[in-house]
N, C-alpha and C positions, 0 to 999 in steps of 0.2 A: 381330563387335565392331568398332566404328569405331576407327580409329587415332587415338590421342591427339595425335600429332604433327601430324596433318593436320586437326584440328578447325577449324572455321571460326567463330571468335568475332570479333565486331566489335572492332576495336582502338580504344582511346581516342586522340584526337589528342594528340600530344605538346605539352606546354606549355613555353613558353620560361621560362627562369629569371628574366627580368625582367617585372614586372607591367606591364600596360597603364596608360597615364596615366589612364584613366577609373576604374579600380578603386582607386586610391590616394586615401585621404581627405586633405583639406587639413589641414595642421597649423595650429593657431591661431597667429595672429601674435603675436609677443612684442613688447610695448610697451616702449619705452625709458622710463626713469623721467621722470615729468613730462610725457610726451607724450600720455597717455590720461587725461583728467580724468573721463570717464564712470564708469569702474570704481571708483575710490575714493569718488566722490560717491554712487554707488549703495550701496556697502558702508556708508558713513556713514549714509545714509538708512535702510537696513535695520536698522542697529544702534540708531538713534534710535527707530524704530518698535517694536523689540523692548523697548527700555528703557521706552518709554511704556506698552506693554502690561503689563509687569511692575509698573510703578508703579501702574497702574490696578487690577491684581489685588490688590496689596498694600493699596491704599486701601479696596477693597471688603472685604477680609478684616478690616482694622482696624475698619471700620464694623460689620460683622457681629459682631465680638467685642464692640464697645461696646454694641450692641443686646442681645446675650446677657447681658452683665454687668448692664445696667439691668433686664432682665427678671428675672434671678435675684434682684436686690436687691428688686424689687417683690414677688416671690413670697415672699421671706423676711419682708418687712415684713407681708405678709398673714397668714403663718403665725403670727407673733408676735401680731398683733392678734387673730386667732381664739383663740389660747391665752389671752390676757388676757380676752377676752369669755367664754370657757368658765369661767374661774376666777370671774369676777365674777358670772356668772349662777348658779353653784353657791352662792355666798355670799349672794345676795339673800334666800332664804327665812330664813336665820339673822337677817338684819337685820330682816325682818318680824316674826319671833318675839320678838326683843328689844324691838321697839316695842310689841307686845302685852303683854309682861311689864311694861314700864314703865307702861303704862296701867292694868293690874291692880294694880300696886304702889301707885299713887297713890290708888286707891279704898280699899285696905286699910290705908293709912297704915303700911306697914312700911318705915321709913326706911332701915334697913340694906340690905334687899333692893333697894330703889329705888336707893340710891347705888351698889351693886355693879353692878346691871344698867346704870345710866347710864354707869358707867366702861367696861364692856365695849362698850356701844353706841358710845360716843365713839371708843374704840380701833378698832373695826371700821369705823366711818364714816371715820376718818382713813386707814386702810389702803386702803380703796376709793377715797377721793379721790386718794391718791397714784397709784393705778393708772389714774386718769382718769375715774372715775365721777362723774357730776353728776346731781343730782335735776332732773327736768323741772318747770319752773315751772307752777303752776296758778293763778297770780295774773293770768294773761292770758286773753283769750277762747279758746274751744275751737278747737284746731288738730288736724284729723284726722291729721296727720303724726306727732304726738307724744302725742295724747290718744285714749283709747278711751271713747266715751260708752256707759255701761251703761243709762242712762235719761235721758229728757228730761221735766222736770216743768214744767207751766205756772207762770209766775212773772211778777211785775211787773218784774223785772230785764230787762235787755237780752238778747235771744235769743242763746244761745251762751255766756253767762256761766257759769262753773263754780261750781256751788252746793256740791258736796261731793266730796271726794277719797276714793274707796273704797280704792284701792291706789296708792301712789306709783309714778311711772315714772322710769326712769333712762336717761341717755345715757352711752355710753362713747366719748369723743372726739366725733365727729359722728354716730355710729351710735346709733340707738334700740335699747337692749337690751330694754326693756319699756316700752310706752306707759303713761301714767298713766291709770288707770281712774277715770272721773269721772261725776258726775251733772250734767247741764247744764240751764240754763233754756230753756224753750220759750216761744213766744209764748203769752200768756194767751188763753184762749178766751172771747171776749165773746159773751154771749147776747143 
């Protein structure tokens, strides 16, 4: 067994208590107040940039919120308009039936029935008018945007003149709820 006291281990060189000048980092120079204008200017510039970035973000958020508010308002108006349109479309057949009843009552000379139906018709017409319902005019030449031509009959009248209204058409605001179904004049066929 080797003697532990005589083992040959390399010894570390002893280090001195004082560090060498190369190993000591330099301490930052302490500036006297007012002698280093670069530091405060840099800090001010960084603060201004940070402020500008925050202001920019805030403005973007405000614009996004404003766009969101406007979009929600438009969607709400659309929902209300569709609700009105659904109501009015559901009532239109009633209006048509009342008109037919009025026409039948005139032929049978039943004054009381006619007066009652006229009263109901007027009330319903007033309600729908308050909701924005307007009858599509048929006193104008045929317009494919608001009229639906069921037939074209040769006539001496100008082509496109509405000869007969088969079913009235209606607008709700600017929207066509139902086009007017009409018979129009076609160019007369000359032989």
